[in-house]
N, C-alpha and C positions, 0 to 999 in steps of 0.2 A: 151698577149699570156699566161704568167704565171698565170694571174688572171683567165682567162677562163679555163685553165687546172685545177686549184685548185677548181673552181666551179664545173666542171664536176666530179672531184674526190669526192667532198663532196656529190654531188647528187647520185653518184654510191654507196657510202658507206651508204647513207640514204636509198636507195632502198634495198640494201642487208639486212639492219637492219629491215626494215618494212615487207618485203616479208614473212619470216618465221612466223612472228606473225600473219599475215593475212591469211596465207594458212594452217597452222597447229596449233592445240591446244597447249597450254603451258604445261610444266611438271605438274604444279598444277592442271590444268584442266584435264589432262589425269589421274592423281592420283585419282581425285574425280570420274571420269567416271569408272575407274576400281573398285572402291569401290561400286559404283552403280551396276556394272556388277555382282560382287560377291553376291549381294543381289537378283538380278533378276534371278540368276541361280536357286533359290529355288521357282520360281513362280509356278511350276506345283503342288507342295505340297499345297501351300496356295490359289491358284486361280482355282484349279480343284477339288482336293480331299475334300476341305471344303465347296463345293457348291453342290446343287442338280444337277443331270444330266440335261444337256441342259439349265442350268440357264443362262440368258442373262441380260444385262443392256442396257438402252437406251443412245446412244451417238450421237453427231453430225456426219454427214457423213464425215466431214474433220478429225474427231478424229480417224478414222480407217486408220491410216497412215501405209500402207504396203510398201514393197520394190518397187512394181510396181508404187505406187504413187510418191515415191521419184524419180524414173527414169523419170516419166512424168514431174515432176516439174523442174528437172534439165534442160530440154530442153528449158524451158521458164524463168528460173531464173539464172542469171549469177553468183551471189555471193553464195558460199557454206555456208557462215555464215548466210545468210537469211534462208536457209533450216535448219541449226542447231538451229536457234532461233525458227522456227516453231516447230521443234521436241520438244524443251523444253516446249513451251507453250501447245502444244497438250497433251503431256503426264502428265503435271501437272493438266490439266483439267480432264483428264481421271481418275487420282487418286482421285481428289476431288469428282467426280461422284461416284466412288466406296465407298468412305468414307460416302457419304450421304445415301447409301442404307445398309450399314453395322452397326448393333448394336455394341456398344462398347464391348460387351461380346463375339462377334463373334470371332472364333479362328483366322480369317485372319485380324481382325481390326488393331492390333498392327503392323503386318507386312506391311500393306498398309500405315499406318501412318508413319512408319519408312521410307518407300520409298518416301513418299511425302516430308519428312524432308530432305532426301538426295538430292532430286531434287532441293529444295530451295538452298541448299549449293552449288550444281553444278552451278546453275544459277548465284549465287553471284560471281563466278569466271569468268563468261563470261561478257565482257563489253556490256553495253546497246547499242542499235543502235545509230550510230553517227548522229548528227544533220546536218552534212555536206553532207550526202548522203540520198536521198529519198528512202524510203522503196518501193520496186516494188509493182505495183498495185495489182498483183495477191496475194502477201503475205498479203497486207492490207485486201483484200477480205476474205482471210482465217481467219485472226484475227477477223474480224467483224462477220463472220458467227459463229465462235466458241463461241464468247462472246454473241451472240444474243439468248436470251431464247425463242424467238418466231420463231426461224428458223423452216422451214418445212422439212429440210433435216435430218431426224433421221434414225438411224439404231439400231438393237438389236444384240449385240455381246457378246460372253462369256468373262468373266474377263481374263481367261488365254490367249485367242486370242489377247486381247488388249495388254497384257504384252509381248506376243511373238513378236508382231509388234514392241513394244518399244525396246526390246532386239536386234532384227535383224537390225532395222533401225539405232540404236545407233552405231552398228559396221560399218554399211555402211557409215554413215555421219562422223564418227570419227575414220576411219580405222587406222590412224597413232598411235592411242592410244592402239591398239590391235594387235601388231605384232605377227606373227605365226612362230613357229619353222620349219614349213613345207614350208616356203617361203611365198611370198605375196599371200594372199587369196582374192578372189573376194567376199567380204561380201555383195555386192549389188546384187549378183546373187541368185535367188531362188534355183537353183540346188545345190549350196553350202550348204544351210540349209536343203534341202531334204536329201542329203547324211549325214548331221550331225545328223539326227534323230536316226541313228544307234549308235551314240556315247552317252555314259551315261551323259556326261557333258551337252548336250543340252536337255536331257530328264528328268533331275532331277527337 
């Protein structure tokens, strides 16, 4: 009886220790994401004003990761970490594509290179997928299509739209890192960001 009670207590303590790690980002991860946020706030200046009107780049269909895409993926993917990993992969690929089309003397080149460097640092703080758990088939398909240079699913999107998607989905997928003084915000709702256009913070 004593042995079984001790075993149950140990299992409970282990569960309490594991759950916060698996469900919410760590302090170091949140710090790196907030640093990235402060850089992304300047996206309008670097990704709109420094480009010709209606300038677009070619990206994979999967690299246009909007809030609506996250909502649909959540229905089919159980682990939030899988979606966070997709977010990291997709936005790193987007930044690589931007750097390929930008001459080094372009006024937005250094900004984009700094963002890519920040993404690498963020990814280093997130553990790689565990060998003990299989990656969902849907996530594997997204990885494969994004990495496939011969993919037929291409779209033309403005640089600012791509970074807008990055900024919004970051708040949606890592909401615990971005608490609001106005109470809990629904960062995954498009209506939240539509209202936010009136605020200077989201328009800079």
